[in-house]
C-alpha positions as CSV (number, residue, x, y, z in Angstrom):
1,M,85.3,119.5,101.0
2,T,86.7,116.1,103.1
3,L,89.7,114.6,102.8
4,E,89.0,111.9,100.5
5,E,87.9,114.7,98.2
6,L,91.3,116.3,98.4
7,E,93.3,113.4,97.9
8,C,91.4,112.9,94.6
9,S,91.0,116.7,93.5
10,D,94.7,117.5,94.1
11,R,97.2,114.5,94.7
12,D,100.1,116.7,94.9
13,V,98.6,118.7,97.8
14,F,97.3,115.9,99.5
15,D,101.3,114.2,99.4
16,R,103.1,117.6,100.3
17,M,100.6,117.5,103.4
18,C,101.7,113.7,104.4
19,L,105.1,114.6,103.7
20,K,105.3,117.8,106.1
21,L,103.4,115.9,109.1
22,D,105.7,113.0,108.4
23,N,108.9,115.4,108.5
24,G,107.3,117.3,111.6
25,G,108.9,120.5,112.8
26,C,112.0,119.0,113.9
27,W,113.2,115.2,114.5
28,I,111.8,114.9,118.0
29,R,108.4,115.9,117.0
30,R,106.2,113.4,115.6
31,D,103.0,115.6,114.4
32,Y,101.4,112.7,112.9
33,E,101.3,111.1,116.6
34,R,99.7,114.1,117.6
35,L,97.1,114.7,115.1
36,A,96.0,111.3,115.8
37,A,95.3,111.6,119.5
38,K,93.0,114.3,118.7
39,Y,90.6,111.5,117.0
40,K,88.8,109.4,119.7
41,R,88.0,106.8,116.7
42,I,91.4,106.2,115.7
43,P,92.8,103.3,118.3
44,R,95.5,103.5,120.0
45,E,97.2,100.6,118.4
46,V,96.9,102.3,115.1
47,R,98.1,105.5,116.7
48,N,101.9,103.4,118.0
49,A,101.5,101.6,115.1
50,L,102.0,104.8,112.7
51,R,105.7,105.3,113.4
52,D,106.5,101.7,112.0
53,Q,105.9,102.9,108.7
54,L,109.1,105.0,108.9
55,Q,111.1,101.7,108.8
56,I,108.9,100.4,105.7
57,E,111.0,102.1,102.6
58,G,108.4,104.7,101.0
59,G,106.3,104.2,104.3
60,S,104.2,107.1,105.2
61,P,102.4,107.4,108.8
62,S,101.0,110.5,107.7
63,E,99.3,108.5,105.0
64,L,98.7,105.6,106.9
65,L,96.5,108.0,109.5
66,I,95.0,110.1,106.7
67,S,93.7,106.5,105.5
68,H,92.0,105.5,109.2
69,L,90.6,109.3,108.9
70,Q,89.1,108.8,106.1
71,T,87.4,105.5,106.8
72,K,86.6,106.2,110.4
73,Y,85.2,109.7,109.6
74,P,84.3,109.8,106.1
75,N,82.3,113.1,106.1
76,L,84.9,115.0,107.9
77,P,84.7,118.8,107.0
78,L,88.3,119.6,105.6
79,S,87.9,122.9,107.7
80,H,87.8,120.4,111.1
81,F,91.0,118.7,110.0
82,V,92.4,122.3,109.5
83,F,91.3,123.1,112.5
84,T,93.1,120.2,114.1
85,L,96.4,121.2,112.8
86,K,96.2,124.6,114.0
87,E,95.6,122.8,117.4
88,I,99.0,121.0,117.0
89,G,100.8,123.8,115.9
90,R,100.9,123.2,112.1
91,H,99.8,126.4,110.5
92,D,101.8,125.7,107.7
93,I,99.8,122.6,106.7
94,A,96.6,124.7,107.5
95,R,97.6,127.5,105.7
96,L,98.1,125.0,102.3
97,L,94.8,123.2,102.8
98,M,92.9,126.7,103.4
99,P,92.3,127.3,99.6
100,Y,90.2,123.6,99.7
101,V,88.2,124.4,102.5
102,G,84.5,125.1,101.5
103,Q,85.2,124.0,98.0
104,N,82.5,121.1,97.1
105,N,81.0,120.6,100.6
106,S,79.8,117.5,101.6
107,P,77.2,116.9,104.3
108,V,78.7,116.5,107.6
109,D,78.2,114.0,109.9
110,D,77.3,115.8,113.1
111,M,77.9,112.9,115.5
112,A,81.2,112.1,113.9
113,V,82.5,116.0,114.5
114,E,81.2,115.4,117.8
115,E,82.8,111.9,118.5
116,I,86.2,113.4,117.7
117,G,87.4,115.3,120.7
């Protein structure tokens, strides 16, 4: 399963994931920025613009990030995304997504996964 497939199949879980990333563990920690930094194809300008989304009513830096990830890494397995969440210490979000890992497996773009980090 990919992030896009998760968004289509269970929007509630997708929205909770984004909300948890937006809120972070505390007010100082911006986990969406830390997550974005793990992906080479997300340009610095995009990473810097993520926090601007908080200034927009209803804006979500995490949804913007996920949209970029879906574009840059369309076949990125959810299992790899979960691994990256664990790397930044967001085990709570990783646990939320674990039931979806391995579901409806999509072909993996090995080159995309190698270019991540």
